[in-house]
N, C-alpha and C positions, 0 to 999 in steps of 0.2 A: 418779570425779571425772568432770565433763562440762562443756564449755565451747563455745557457739557463738559467732560471727562471722556477718558478711555479706560475703563474696569481692568486695573492689571492683576494678573497677567494673562488675561483671557483677550484681550485685543477687542471689547466689545465698548461700543461709544454710547456712552449713557445720558441723555438729554433731561434734564428738571427744568419744570417751568410751572410759573403760577397760576398761567394765561388760559383760560378755555378756549379761546380762539386760536392762539398757537398751539397747543395739542389738539383740537380735532382738525386743525388744516393739516397737521403732519401726521397725523392717523387715521386721519376722515373715519372719528367716529364722533355720536352723540354727546355728550358728559353731561347733561341736562341731569341736574337731581344727584350728582356727583359728588363727594369732598376730596375725589381723587381717582386717579384711573393711572392705570400701567399697562404701557403696548406689551406684544409679543416682539421677540428679538427676531427682527428682519435684517438686510442687508445693511441698512441704515442705521442699524443700532435698537435701544430701546429707550423708549420715553416714560418719563414719571410726572404725571401730574396733580399737584398739590394748591386746589383750589381755594382750599377755607382756610390755609395757612398753618394749620393747626399740626404741632409736631406729633401727636399720635396719628393724625393720617400720613404725614408723612412715613412714618415707622411703618405703618400696615403696606405701604405701596414699594418700599424697599424691601418689604421681604417676596413680594411679587416679583420684583424686578430681580433681586437677587436669586430666586426660584428660577425664574425663565432663562438667566445667563448661564448659570449651573449645568441646567437643564441640556442648555443648546451646544456649552462643549463636553457633556457625555458625563458630569458628574451626578452623579445619585447620590443625595445628603442624606439618604438613610446610611447608608454603609459606614460613613466617618462619623458619627452621632453627631448629624448638623455642623461639625466645625465650621468647614466649607461654608455653609449656611450663615452661619454665626459671624464670619469675618465680614463675610460680602456683606451682609445688610449693616454692620455698624461703620464698612468704608462708605457704601451709597449713603446713609445717614449723616454722616460727618460731611460730605458733600453737598447733600441737599439743605442740609441746616440753614443755609443763609434765607432760602422760602418763606422758613417758616415765623411767626411771631410766637415769641418763646413765651409770651403772657398770657397766650391762648389756653384757657381754660382746657382740662381732660374731658373730652365727652364719652370715650368708648362706652358702649353697653348703654347707649340712653336712647 
């Protein structure tokens, strides 16, 4: 499954995928052993991969994507006490959650 959106108001395309093959083809990297990955922002946007379909992995990768997007547009999240980061992470998670099996057990820290 793949889903793309344009992150408003920044105009950055964000593509979510659960497919290692799609992520590797688009980002040109090896995902072996990774539960999820996030690309850097390029002219084509940012790619978020959630290969284990775990909601915790999606949240983790959404934070990386939000930081990448905000940095790309020149926002230093430390200067606004993290509000821009929190809102962008929430927005990205709400779009990407369709990739997750919401019944997957939480595994952070294991």
